[in-house]
Residue frames as qw, qx, qy, qz and C-alpha x, y, z in Angstrom:
[[0.000, 0.885, 0.466, 0.000, 0.00, 0.00, 0.00],
 [0.297, -0.810, 0.096, 0.497, 2.74, 2.45, 0.95],
 [0.465, -0.129, 0.578, 0.658, 4.59, 1.68, -2.28],
 [0.256, 0.639, 0.628, 0.362, 1.58, 3.01, -4.21],
 [0.092, -0.965, -0.245, -0.024, 1.36, 6.37, -2.45],
 [0.608, -0.518, 0.141, 0.585, 5.09, 6.96, -1.88],
 [0.453, 0.225, 0.401, 0.764, 5.76, 8.24, -5.46],
 [0.058, -0.819, -0.389, -0.419, 3.00, 10.81, -4.99],
 [0.528, -0.817, -0.121, 0.200, 4.22, 11.91, -1.57],
 [0.659, -0.293, 0.224, 0.655, 7.78, 12.26, -2.86],
 [0.345, 0.591, 0.377, 0.624, 6.65, 14.87, -5.40],
 [0.228, -0.901, -0.165, -0.330, 6.08, 17.39, -2.59],
 [0.045, 0.698, -0.494, 0.516, 8.21, 19.18, -0.03],
 [0.562, -0.039, -0.801, 0.201, 9.33, 16.59, 2.57],
 [0.025, -0.041, -0.594, 0.803, 8.48, 18.72, 5.60],
 [0.538, 0.035, -0.041, -0.841, 4.98, 19.47, 4.28],
 [0.699, 0.015, -0.659, -0.278, 4.49, 15.77, 3.53],
 [0.302, 0.022, -0.810, 0.503, 5.52, 14.88, 7.08],
 [0.249, 0.104, 0.444, -0.854, 2.78, 17.06, 8.58],
 [0.638, 0.105, -0.325, -0.690, 0.23, 15.92, 6.00],
 [0.623, 0.038, -0.779, -0.059, 0.89, 12.23, 6.69],
 [0.212, -0.042, -0.773, 0.596, 1.01, 12.50, 10.49],
 [0.376, 0.075, 0.237, -0.893, -2.17, 14.59, 10.69],
 [0.723, 0.084, -0.384, -0.568, -4.07, 12.12, 8.52],
 [0.509, 0.054, -0.839, 0.185, -2.65, 9.19, 10.43],
 [0.064, 0.044, 0.626, -0.776, -4.00, 10.78, 13.60],
 [0.583, 0.098, -0.046, -0.805, -7.42, 11.24, 11.97],
 [0.685, 0.094, -0.670, -0.270, -7.43, 7.59, 10.89],
 [0.367, 0.011, -0.830, 0.420, -6.50, 6.36, 14.36],
 [0.220, 0.077, 0.459, -0.858, -9.21, 8.50, 15.97],
 [0.627, 0.028, -0.370, -0.684, -11.88, 7.06, 13.67],
 [0.828, -0.214, 0.363, -0.370, -13.86, 4.09, 15.05],
 [0.964, 0.071, 0.240, 0.084, -11.74, 0.97, 14.65],
 [0.463, 0.836, -0.278, 0.102, -8.83, 2.90, 13.13],
 [0.240, -0.695, 0.656, -0.166, -6.33, 1.96, 15.79],
 [0.799, -0.077, 0.584, -0.121, -7.31, -1.71, 15.63],
 [0.796, 0.598, 0.088, 0.024, -6.92, -1.72, 11.85],
 [0.210, 0.852, -0.459, 0.139, -3.50, -0.10, 12.13],
 [0.474, -0.499, 0.708, -0.162, -2.35, -2.71, 14.66],
 [0.870, 0.191, 0.443, -0.103, -3.76, -5.54, 12.55],
 [0.675, 0.731, -0.078, 0.059, -1.87, -4.31, 9.50],
 [0.360, 0.758, -0.427, 0.336, 1.50, -3.46, 11.06],
 [0.418, -0.641, 0.528, -0.368, 1.98, -4.59, 14.66],
 [0.700, 0.128, -0.702, 0.035, 3.75, -7.87, 15.42],
 [0.558, -0.582, 0.314, -0.501, 2.57, -8.84, 18.88],
 [0.886, 0.046, -0.450, 0.100, 4.73, -11.66, 20.26],
 [0.606, -0.784, 0.126, -0.034, 6.07, -12.00, 23.80],
 [0.877, -0.045, 0.140, 0.457, 9.29, -13.47, 22.39],
 [0.414, 0.673, 0.065, 0.609, 10.16, -9.98, 21.13],
 [0.433, -0.896, -0.045, -0.091, 10.27, -8.49, 24.63],
 [0.651, 0.342, -0.331, 0.591, 13.72, -7.11, 25.42],
 [0.512, -0.830, -0.159, 0.153, 14.90, -5.98, 28.84],
 [0.586, 0.394, -0.077, 0.704, 17.49, -3.25, 28.46],
 [0.145, 0.298, -0.357, 0.873, 18.79, -0.85, 31.14],
 [0.079, 0.163, 0.756, -0.628, 16.10, -2.11, 33.48],
 [0.526, 0.317, 0.087, -0.784, 13.18, -1.46, 31.13],
 [0.501, 0.179, 0.841, 0.098, 11.04, -4.04, 29.35],
 [0.282, 0.393, -0.341, -0.806, 10.51, -3.12, 25.70],
 [0.800, 0.253, 0.400, -0.369, 7.66, -4.92, 23.91],
 [0.865, 0.380, 0.186, 0.269, 9.95, -5.27, 20.87],
 [0.607, -0.382, 0.131, 0.684, 13.41, -4.00, 19.88],
 [0.342, 0.411, 0.425, 0.731, 12.32, -1.57, 17.13],
 [0.138, -0.690, -0.393, 0.592, 11.92, 2.09, 18.07],
 [0.334, 0.852, 0.261, 0.306, 11.14, 5.40, 16.44],
 [0.569, -0.008, -0.148, 0.809, 14.16, 7.70, 16.54],
 [0.094, -0.703, -0.271, 0.650, 14.02, 11.27, 17.78],
 [0.061, -0.257, 0.399, 0.878, 13.14, 13.94, 15.25],
 [0.124, -0.319, -0.802, -0.490, 9.97, 12.39, 13.89],
 [0.393, -0.748, -0.501, -0.187, 7.71, 13.26, 16.82],
 [0.339, 0.378, -0.324, 0.798, 9.36, 16.33, 18.28],
 [0.278, -0.343, 0.238, -0.865, 6.50, 17.34, 20.58],
 [0.154, 0.067, 0.922, -0.349, 4.88, 14.07, 21.66],
 [0.515, 0.238, -0.009, -0.823, 1.94, 14.52, 19.32],
 [0.754, 0.249, -0.432, -0.427, 1.85, 11.09, 17.66],
 [0.197, -0.392, 0.865, -0.243, 2.82, 8.59, 20.35],
 [0.688, 0.151, 0.599, -0.381, -0.37, 6.54, 20.16],
 [0.735, 0.604, -0.084, -0.297, -0.35, 6.51, 16.36],
 [0.315, 0.630, -0.710, 0.011, 3.27, 5.35, 16.22],
 [0.392, -0.232, 0.832, -0.316, 2.59, 2.67, 18.83],
 [0.777, 0.330, 0.373, -0.385, -0.26, 1.36, 16.67],
 [0.618, 0.654, -0.396, -0.183, 2.20, 0.96, 13.80],
 [0.969, -0.044, -0.219, 0.106, 4.13, -1.52, 15.92],
 [0.297, 0.636, -0.478, 0.529, 7.02, 0.46, 17.38],
 [0.711, -0.344, -0.558, 0.254, 8.25, -0.91, 20.70],
 [0.386, -0.606, -0.241, 0.652, 9.50, 2.48, 21.88],
 [0.286, 0.823, 0.295, 0.393, 9.12, 6.08, 20.79],
 [0.511, -0.277, -0.159, 0.798, 11.66, 8.81, 21.38],
 [0.088, 0.928, 0.358, 0.050, 10.16, 12.29, 21.65],
 [0.304, -0.806, 0.153, 0.485, 12.22, 15.35, 20.77],
 [0.483, -0.048, -0.423, 0.765, 14.71, 16.80, 20.54],
 [0.231, -0.884, -0.379, -0.148, 13.04, 19.19, 23.01],
 [0.372, 0.295, -0.265, 0.839, 14.54, 22.39, 24.36],
 [0.123, -0.367, -0.612, 0.690, 13.56, 24.47, 27.40],
 [0.278, 0.544, 0.145, -0.778, 11.93, 27.19, 25.31],
 [0.706, 0.560, 0.434, -0.003, 9.97, 26.84, 22.08],
 [0.129, -0.592, 0.415, 0.679, 11.98, 27.67, 18.99],
 [0.707, 0.558, 0.041, -0.432, 11.10, 27.75, 15.27],
 [0.827, 0.000, 0.441, 0.349, 14.28, 26.10, 14.05],
 [0.307, -0.283, 0.429, 0.801, 16.18, 27.09, 10.95],
 [0.422, 0.465, -0.107, -0.771, 14.76, 28.81, 7.89],
 [0.748, 0.296, 0.593, -0.031, 12.86, 26.75, 5.33],
 [0.941, -0.009, -0.286, -0.182, 13.46, 24.80, 3.20],
 [0.244, -0.673, 0.648, -0.261, 15.42, 22.71, 5.68],
 [0.697, -0.095, 0.709, -0.056, 14.81, 19.09, 4.66],
 [0.450, 0.583, -0.469, -0.488, 15.87, 17.57, 1.36],
 [0.930, 0.037, 0.354, -0.090, 15.39, 14.14, -0.19],
 [0.092, 0.594, -0.719, -0.350, 18.15, 12.32, -2.04],
 [0.909, 0.115, 0.170, -0.363, 16.17, 9.47, -3.67],
 [0.721, 0.519, -0.457, 0.023, 19.14, 8.20, -5.67],
 [0.245, 0.395, -0.756, 0.461, 20.95, 7.62, -2.37],
 [0.607, -0.510, -0.593, -0.142, 17.82, 6.75, -0.35],
 [0.458, -0.174, -0.409, 0.770, 18.82, 9.49, 2.04],
 [0.097, -0.928, -0.330, -0.141, 17.74, 12.77, 3.60],
 [0.397, 0.160, -0.268, 0.863, 19.58, 15.95, 4.47],
 [0.291, -0.833, -0.442, -0.161, 18.02, 18.00, 7.25],
 [0.317, 0.169, -0.332, 0.872, 18.94, 21.18, 9.05],
 [0.344, -0.701, -0.577, -0.239, 15.78, 21.50, 11.11],
 [0.160, 0.454, -0.338, 0.809, 17.58, 23.10, 14.05],
 [0.163, -0.235, -0.805, 0.520, 15.68, 21.61, 17.01],
 [0.361, -0.250, -0.206, -0.875, 12.35, 23.13, 15.96],
 [0.359, -0.338, -0.860, 0.133, 9.94, 22.29, 18.78],
 [0.312, -0.726, -0.301, -0.534, 7.22, 23.75, 20.98],
 [0.131, -0.616, 0.501, -0.594, 9.28, 23.61, 24.15],
 [0.241, 0.085, -0.932, 0.257, 9.65, 21.13, 26.98],
 [0.364, 0.105, 0.541, -0.751, 6.46, 22.20, 28.79],
 [0.703, 0.278, -0.179, -0.630, 4.32, 21.32, 25.78],
 [0.551, 0.258, -0.788, -0.088, 6.08, 17.98, 25.31],
 [0.020, 0.069, -0.852, 0.519, 5.68, 17.10, 28.99],
 [0.521, 0.173, 0.336, -0.765, 1.97, 17.94, 28.92],
 [0.722, 0.297, -0.380, -0.496, 1.36, 15.85, 25.82],
 [0.425, 0.205, -0.873, 0.119, 3.25, 12.84, 27.13],
 [0.172, 0.012, 0.728, -0.664, 1.38, 13.11, 30.44],
 [0.647, 0.223, 0.063, -0.726, -1.93, 13.27, 28.57],
 [0.660, 0.268, -0.653, -0.257, -0.97, 10.14, 26.64],
 [0.167, 0.148, -0.892, 0.393, -0.09, 8.37, 29.88],
 [0.405, 0.096, 0.517, -0.748, -3.57, 9.16, 31.26],
 [0.743, 0.358, 0.071, -0.561, -5.36, 7.81, 28.20],
 [0.105, 0.460, -0.845, -0.252, -2.95, 5.10, 27.05],
 [0.865, 0.027, -0.241, -0.440, -4.82, 2.09, 25.60],
 [0.805, -0.388, 0.442, -0.079, -4.18, -1.24, 27.30],
 [0.908, 0.349, 0.149, 0.177, -2.86, -2.63, 23.99],
 [0.427, 0.782, -0.239, 0.387, -0.02, -0.09, 24.09],
 [0.643, -0.714, 0.273, -0.048, 1.31, -1.09, 27.50],
 [0.843, -0.164, 0.339, 0.383, 4.99, -1.90, 27.23],
 [0.517, 0.680, 0.141, 0.500, 5.68, 0.81, 24.66],
 [0.537, -0.485, -0.173, 0.668, 8.47, 2.85, 26.22],
 [0.229, 0.936, 0.162, 0.210, 8.78, 6.63, 25.77],
 [0.664, -0.144, -0.069, 0.730, 12.13, 8.36, 25.65],
 [0.017, 0.977, 0.141, -0.159, 12.86, 12.03, 26.09],
 [0.698, 0.236, 0.107, 0.667, 15.58, 13.40, 23.81],
 [0.223, -0.920, -0.196, 0.255, 16.84, 16.67, 25.28],
 [0.608, 0.359, 0.094, 0.702, 18.92, 19.53, 23.89],
 [0.250, -0.491, -0.209, 0.808, 19.77, 23.18, 24.35],
 [0.342, 0.873, 0.294, -0.182, 18.19, 26.25, 22.82],
 [0.670, 0.540, 0.105, 0.499, 20.08, 27.79, 19.90],
 [0.065, 0.851, -0.106, 0.511, 20.67, 31.06, 21.75],
 [0.739, -0.661, 0.131, -0.002, 22.03, 29.43, 24.89],
 [0.263, 0.756, -0.597, 0.051, 25.85, 29.71, 24.88],
 [0.787, 0.103, -0.605, 0.065, 27.74, 26.47, 25.32],
 [0.216, 0.252, -0.666, 0.669, 29.09, 27.54, 28.70],
 [0.455, -0.071, 0.412, -0.786, 25.48, 27.66, 29.95],
 [0.564, 0.058, -0.673, -0.475, 24.30, 24.55, 28.09],
 [0.249, -0.069, -0.920, 0.296, 24.12, 22.39, 31.21],
 [0.257, 0.196, 0.466, -0.824, 21.32, 24.58, 32.58],
 [0.600, 0.202, -0.313, -0.708, 19.17, 23.85, 29.49],
 [0.525, 0.066, -0.844, -0.088, 19.72, 20.11, 29.86],
 [0.048, -0.099, -0.777, 0.619, 18.78, 20.34, 33.56],
 [0.437, 0.188, 0.158, -0.866, 15.54, 22.19, 32.75],
 [0.667, 0.161, -0.520, -0.508, 14.49, 19.57, 30.22],
 [0.403, 0.070, -0.890, 0.202, 15.55, 16.70, 32.45],
 [0.098, 0.109, 0.667, -0.730, 13.62, 17.97, 35.47],
 [0.526, 0.201, 0.020, -0.826, 10.48, 18.80, 33.49],
 [0.711, 0.190, -0.534, -0.416, 10.29, 15.43, 31.73],
 [0.012, 0.327, -0.897, 0.296, 11.41, 13.24, 34.61],
 [0.492, 0.075, 0.673, -0.548, 7.93, 12.16, 35.70],
 [0.726, 0.454, 0.142, -0.496, 6.60, 11.37, 32.21],
 [0.628, 0.553, -0.521, -0.170, 9.35, 9.57, 30.25],
 [0.978, -0.209, 0.000, 0.020, 10.90, 6.14, 30.71],
 [0.758, -0.176, 0.138, 0.612, 14.44, 7.11, 29.69],
 [0.065, 0.932, -0.057, -0.353, 16.48, 10.14, 28.63],
 [0.774, 0.276, 0.214, 0.527, 18.81, 10.84, 25.73],
 [0.202, -0.791, 0.088, 0.571, 21.29, 13.71, 25.81],
 [0.682, 0.602, 0.295, 0.294, 21.70, 15.11, 22.30],
 [0.228, -0.809, 0.231, 0.490, 24.98, 16.94, 21.74],
 [0.498, -0.132, 0.699, 0.496, 25.58, 15.45, 18.28],
 [0.473, 0.758, 0.449, 0.002, 23.16, 17.24, 15.95],
 [0.503, 0.014, 0.232, 0.832, 25.03, 19.26, 13.31],
 [0.071, 0.652, 0.503, 0.562, 22.18, 21.74, 12.96],
 [0.359, -0.920, -0.157, 0.022, 22.65, 23.89, 16.10],
 [0.418, 0.753, -0.337, 0.382, 25.76, 26.08, 15.85],
 [0.002, -0.608, 0.640, -0.470, 28.50, 24.90, 18.19],
 [0.852, -0.314, 0.115, -0.402, 26.49, 22.02, 19.65],
 [0.945, 0.151, -0.266, 0.113, 28.92, 19.30, 18.60],
 [0.242, 0.602, -0.528, 0.547, 31.68, 21.01, 20.59],
 [0.620, -0.466, 0.352, -0.524, 29.84, 19.69, 23.65],
 [0.982, 0.053, -0.178, -0.042, 30.95, 16.18, 22.61],
 [0.374, 0.578, -0.574, 0.443, 34.46, 17.07, 23.80],
 [0.590, -0.158, -0.746, 0.264, 35.38, 15.15, 26.92],
 [0.156, -0.055, -0.496, 0.852, 35.33, 17.97, 29.48],
 [0.408, -0.031, 0.029, -0.912, 31.95, 19.65, 28.67],
 [0.688, -0.097, -0.592, -0.408, 30.27, 16.32, 27.99],
 [0.492, -0.115, -0.765, 0.400, 31.43, 14.85, 31.28],
 [0.056, 0.023, 0.385, -0.921, 30.13, 17.93, 33.09],
 [0.565, -0.064, -0.235, -0.788, 26.68, 17.68, 31.50],
 [0.727, -0.101, -0.655, -0.180, 26.29, 13.96, 32.13],
 [0.394, -0.052, -0.705, 0.587, 27.68, 14.07, 35.67],
 [0.213, -0.040, 0.244, -0.945, 25.36, 16.95, 36.57],
 [0.687, -0.091, -0.334, -0.639, 22.31, 15.09, 35.26],
 [0.657, -0.055, -0.744, 0.108, 23.35, 11.91, 37.05],
 [0.144, 0.020, -0.605, 0.783, 23.51, 13.80, 40.35],
 [0.453, 0.029, 0.132, -0.881, 19.89, 14.85, 39.82],
 [0.589, 0.054, -0.674, -0.443, 18.83, 11.40, 38.63],
 [0.296, -0.200, -0.880, 0.312, 17.05, 10.31, 41.76],
 [0.370, -0.286, -0.002, -0.884, 13.56, 11.42, 42.64],
 [0.762, -0.261, 0.265, -0.531, 11.89, 9.70, 45.58],
 [0.624, -0.284, 0.727, 0.027, 14.22, 6.75, 45.08],
 [0.767, 0.502, 0.397, 0.039, 13.52, 6.51, 41.34],
 [0.160, -0.579, 0.456, 0.656, 16.13, 7.04, 38.63],
 [0.749, 0.596, 0.152, -0.246, 15.70, 7.01, 34.87],
 [0.790, 0.040, 0.355, 0.499, 18.11, 5.46, 32.37],
 [0.081, 0.899, -0.131, -0.410, 20.31, 8.17, 30.85],
 [0.802, 0.235, 0.391, 0.386, 21.77, 7.70, 27.37],
 [0.093, -0.681, 0.271, 0.674, 24.04, 9.72, 25.11],
 [0.748, 0.588, 0.305, 0.039, 23.50, 10.09, 21.35],
 [0.420, -0.554, 0.402, 0.595, 26.75, 10.39, 19.43],
 [0.493, 0.716, -0.227, -0.438, 27.75, 11.44, 15.92],
 [0.959, 0.173, 0.180, 0.134, 29.05, 8.94, 13.35],
 [0.496, 0.793, -0.184, 0.304, 31.89, 11.33, 12.52],
 [0.526, -0.774, 0.349, -0.059, 33.87, 10.70, 15.72],
 [0.440, 0.571, -0.691, 0.056, 37.40, 9.35, 15.40],
 [0.787, -0.146, -0.586, 0.124, 38.51, 6.18, 17.17],
 [0.318, 0.104, -0.500, 0.799, 40.24, 8.36, 19.76],
 [0.369, -0.222, 0.094, -0.898, 37.01, 10.23, 20.39],
 [0.804, -0.207, -0.427, -0.358, 35.09, 6.95, 20.62],
 [0.621, -0.026, -0.632, 0.463, 37.61, 5.81, 23.22],
 [0.031, -0.167, 0.342, -0.924, 36.82, 9.01, 25.12],
 [0.642, -0.244, -0.223, -0.692, 33.11, 8.14, 24.93],
 [0.789, -0.151, -0.593, 0.050, 33.83, 4.73, 26.49],
 [0.387, 0.035, -0.534, 0.751, 35.76, 6.44, 29.28],
 [0.272, -0.219, 0.093, -0.932, 32.97, 8.97, 29.83],
 [0.750, -0.265, -0.426, -0.431, 30.35, 6.23, 30.11],
 [0.709, -0.132, -0.598, 0.350, 32.48, 4.50, 32.74],
 [0.229, 0.090, -0.383, 0.890, 33.16, 7.72, 34.65],
 [0.364, -0.142, 0.050, -0.919, 29.62, 9.11, 34.64],
 [0.194, 0.121, 0.948, -0.221, 27.92, 5.70, 34.87],
 [0.563, 0.271, -0.078, -0.777, 25.29, 6.60, 32.28],
 [0.759, 0.050, 0.588, -0.275, 23.23, 3.70, 31.02],
 [0.711, 0.272, 0.583, 0.284, 24.02, 3.51, 27.33],
 [0.093, -0.409, 0.385, 0.822, 24.74, 5.02, 23.93],
 [0.670, 0.618, 0.369, -0.183, 22.70, 5.70, 20.80],
 [0.254, -0.455, 0.587, 0.619, 24.89, 5.21, 17.75],
 [0.363, -0.175, -0.012, 0.915, 24.46, 7.21, 15.64],
 [0.232, 0.742, 0.241, -0.580, 23.06, 10.62, 14.76],
 [0.664, 0.735, 0.135, 0.038, 23.27, 12.12, 11.25],
 [0.720, -0.173, 0.214, 0.637, 26.59, 12.73, 9.49],
 [0.127, 0.860, -0.088, -0.486, 28.20, 15.81, 7.99],
 [0.354, -0.269, 0.745, 0.497, 30.06, 13.60, 5.50],
 [0.657, 0.545, 0.024, -0.521, 28.98, 13.53, 1.85],
 [0.124, -0.432, 0.841, 0.302, 31.27, 10.72, 0.70],
 [0.184, 0.054, 0.960, 0.202, 30.02, 8.41, -2.04],
 [0.420, 0.550, 0.484, -0.536, 26.77, 10.18, -2.84],
 [0.334, 0.177, 0.703, 0.602, 25.40, 9.96, -6.39],
 [0.133, 0.824, 0.528, -0.157, 22.60, 12.53, -6.08],
 [0.381, 0.762, 0.133, 0.507, 22.87, 15.85, -7.95],
 [0.480, 0.049, -0.338, 0.808, 25.43, 18.23, -6.45],
 [0.203, -0.518, -0.109, -0.824, 22.78, 20.90, -6.01],
 [0.743, -0.548, -0.160, -0.349, 21.14, 18.94, -3.20],
 [0.848, -0.089, -0.337, 0.399, 24.32, 17.22, -1.96],
 [0.353, 0.331, -0.225, 0.846, 25.77, 20.66, -1.19],
 [0.462, -0.703, -0.186, -0.507, 22.90, 21.54, 1.15],
 [0.058, 0.410, -0.698, 0.584, 24.12, 21.99, 4.71],
 [0.762, -0.303, 0.133, -0.557, 22.77, 19.76, 7.44],
 [0.455, -0.324, 0.822, -0.113, 22.91, 16.21, 8.70],
 [0.552, 0.247, -0.646, -0.467, 22.77, 13.33, 6.22],
 [0.585, -0.132, 0.710, -0.369, 20.74, 10.24, 7.15],
 [0.852, 0.365, -0.018, -0.376, 19.65, 7.09, 5.40],
 [0.982, 0.156, 0.014, 0.106, 21.47, 4.38, 3.45],
 [0.495, 0.674, -0.367, 0.408, 24.81, 6.21, 3.15],
 [0.302, -0.645, 0.499, -0.494, 25.06, 5.93, 6.94],
 [0.951, -0.145, -0.145, -0.230, 24.35, 2.19, 7.16],
 [0.832, 0.189, -0.381, 0.356, 27.92, 0.93, 7.21],
 [0.209, 0.491, -0.417, 0.736, 29.44, 3.67, 9.36],
 [0.579, -0.487, 0.198, -0.624, 26.82, 3.48, 12.10],
 [0.979, -0.126, -0.147, -0.070, 27.30, -0.29, 12.29],
 [0.651, 0.361, -0.400, 0.534, 31.08, 0.20, 12.49],
 [0.132, -0.549, 0.361, -0.742, 30.64, 2.59, 15.41],
 [0.838, -0.352, 0.041, -0.414, 28.37, 0.12, 17.20],
 [0.949, 0.064, -0.253, 0.177, 30.87, -2.70, 16.74],
 [0.413, 0.487, -0.406, 0.654, 33.81, -0.55, 17.84],
 [0.375, -0.535, 0.309, -0.691, 32.09, 0.60, 21.03],
 [0.926, -0.241, -0.029, -0.288, 30.84, -2.88, 21.88],
 [0.902, 0.154, -0.279, 0.293, 34.18, -4.60, 21.34],
 [0.330, 0.511, -0.382, 0.696, 36.43, -1.92, 22.85],
 [0.422, -0.485, 0.321, -0.695, 34.26, -1.66, 25.97],
 [0.120, 0.044, -0.984, 0.122, 33.85, -5.43, 26.23],
 [0.364, -0.485, -0.662, -0.440, 30.08, -4.91, 25.94],
 [0.233, -0.115, -0.602, 0.755, 30.11, -2.81, 29.11],
 [0.270, 0.377, 0.335, -0.820, 26.93, -0.89, 28.26],
 [0.522, 0.526, 0.671, 0.010, 23.85, -1.24, 26.02],
 [0.071, -0.259, 0.384, 0.884, 23.80, 0.41, 22.60],
 [0.550, 0.617, 0.471, -0.309, 20.79, 1.48, 20.56],
 [0.429, -0.046, 0.586, 0.686, 21.63, 1.20, 16.87],
 [0.368, 0.809, 0.333, -0.315, 20.41, 3.91, 14.52],
 [0.037, 0.706, -0.422, -0.567, 21.41, 5.05, 11.07],
 [0.330, 0.411, -0.690, -0.496, 20.67, 3.60, 7.65],
 [0.336, 0.084, 0.923, -0.170, 18.28, 0.83, 8.64],
 [0.488, 0.286, -0.277, -0.777, 16.28, 0.23, 5.44],
 [0.738, 0.055, -0.605, -0.294, 15.74, -3.53, 5.74],
 [0.869, -0.469, 0.021, -0.156, 15.38, -6.28, 8.28],
 [0.878, 0.135, -0.153, 0.432, 18.90, -7.38, 7.40],
 [0.214, 0.641, -0.227, 0.701, 20.27, -3.92, 8.22],
 [0.574, -0.640, 0.160, -0.485, 18.70, -4.16, 11.67],
 [0.976, -0.205, -0.026, 0.071, 20.05, -7.66, 12.29],
 [0.662, 0.430, -0.231, 0.569, 23.54, -6.48, 11.27],
 [0.091, -0.669, 0.282, -0.682, 23.38, -3.81, 13.97],
 [0.819, -0.467, 0.120, -0.311, 22.10, -6.25, 16.57],
 [0.959, 0.053, -0.095, 0.260, 24.87, -8.67, 15.66],
 [0.438, 0.584, -0.253, 0.634, 27.41, -5.84, 15.90],
 [0.347, -0.070, -0.629, 0.692, 26.44, -5.26, 19.52],
 [0.322, -0.256, -0.006, -0.912, 23.24, -3.22, 19.59],
 [0.136, 0.182, 0.886, -0.405, 20.49, -4.24, 22.01],
 [0.362, 0.704, 0.523, -0.316, 17.76, -2.22, 20.26],
 [0.352, 0.151, 0.450, 0.806, 17.40, -0.34, 16.97],
 [0.181, 0.669, 0.332, -0.640, 15.71, 2.87, 15.87],
 [0.434, 0.433, 0.600, 0.514, 14.23, 3.98, 12.56],
 [0.124, 0.687, 0.150, -0.701, 13.69, 7.34, 10.92],
 [0.270, 0.530, -0.456, -0.662, 14.81, 7.74, 7.30],
 [0.045, 0.046, -0.971, -0.231, 14.33, 4.05, 6.54],
 [0.209, 0.482, 0.751, -0.402, 10.79, 4.37, 7.91],
 [0.313, 0.659, 0.009, -0.684, 10.15, 7.23, 5.47],
 [0.256, 0.444, -0.684, -0.519, 11.56, 5.37, 2.47],
 [0.168, 0.018, -0.980, -0.109, 10.22, 1.89, 3.26],
 [0.571, -0.376, -0.281, -0.673, 6.99, 2.68, 5.11],
 [0.589, -0.470, 0.426, -0.501, 5.53, 1.09, 8.25],
 [0.978, 0.066, -0.161, -0.116, 5.90, -2.46, 6.96],
 [0.469, 0.547, -0.576, 0.386, 9.60, -2.17, 7.79],
 [0.400, -0.487, 0.533, -0.564, 8.82, -2.33, 11.53],
 [0.911, -0.052, 0.242, -0.329, 7.03, -5.66, 11.19],
 [0.829, 0.452, -0.318, 0.083, 9.63, -7.07, 8.80],
 [0.173, 0.588, -0.644, 0.458, 12.37, -6.40, 11.33],
 [0.584, -0.331, 0.524, -0.524, 10.41, -7.93, 14.20],
 [0.962, 0.154, 0.045, -0.219, 9.59, -11.02, 12.14],
 [0.649, 0.545, -0.476, 0.234, 13.26, -11.38, 11.20],
 [0.168, -0.548, 0.639, -0.513, 14.26, -11.09, 14.86],
 [0.813, -0.142, 0.370, -0.426, 11.88, -13.95, 15.63],
 [0.931, 0.344, -0.086, -0.091, 13.34, -16.10, 12.86],
 [0.497, 0.612, -0.532, 0.310, 17.04, -15.80, 13.72]]
């Protein structure tokens, strides 16, 4: 079904298509029987898929990566498509419009996207309220779907004050999310990636860990890293995880590399983070490096270039405990979620 409408959707601006599709998906799920039809078409419900990672039980190992549902508006709809976990964000303390449009570009010849969205979101208060509302009305069939909070800093917050933005987001979302992801690896906020350096990153993570206890409850804290890190920088990441005792890594975010692309130079030259198939190999390499060098000391969520069930299995075999989709979901449609889960059951 998706293969029939995809050529039509791809004729229009990708950001406009995103809002068109998600709004109509919400309408469909709100119609009588819509959610049940969606689950019947896409969801693979099997207790053998349950994965326990950093103390949480995920109904299956396939999640929706941050960036798709920035404000917690489509959690129920994504759960009905069969995702085992949904990562909301990236959210910032204050609402911000993001970068100027156009800011998302398709590269069909490479099965990729370039985006420079710039953490456009309605602010952490709005996200917290929407997640809380979902928690109050969550259907029984969606129990076990975990919700992550991906947190960042506002564009106008200088790096020396960045930790305060992460604290604000962390505190506001603490009661409504199941786990946290610190995003310092997006290439679309000026200077953000400098926070991946060992000293500022250790400060941010250590500060959040000190706050990570509310009435005896703590939430898993993860770090999302760029695929462009050198081996030396990846070694630093392993050291930081050990020092700060965070719970895991998401590998990887988008890349600033443009190596090997065959799309027209006009679009290849657009600034922003590249995602999709060109990232498949590198993200898997990063997963394998972290897993082997750390002696599997911490869980890894694999993301980047998953366009098939085989891509997901490669990441799991490389050392990932869970996987996340974004660009592959856009190119392949919701059937990809079920195909991956069925493959997991068969291997």
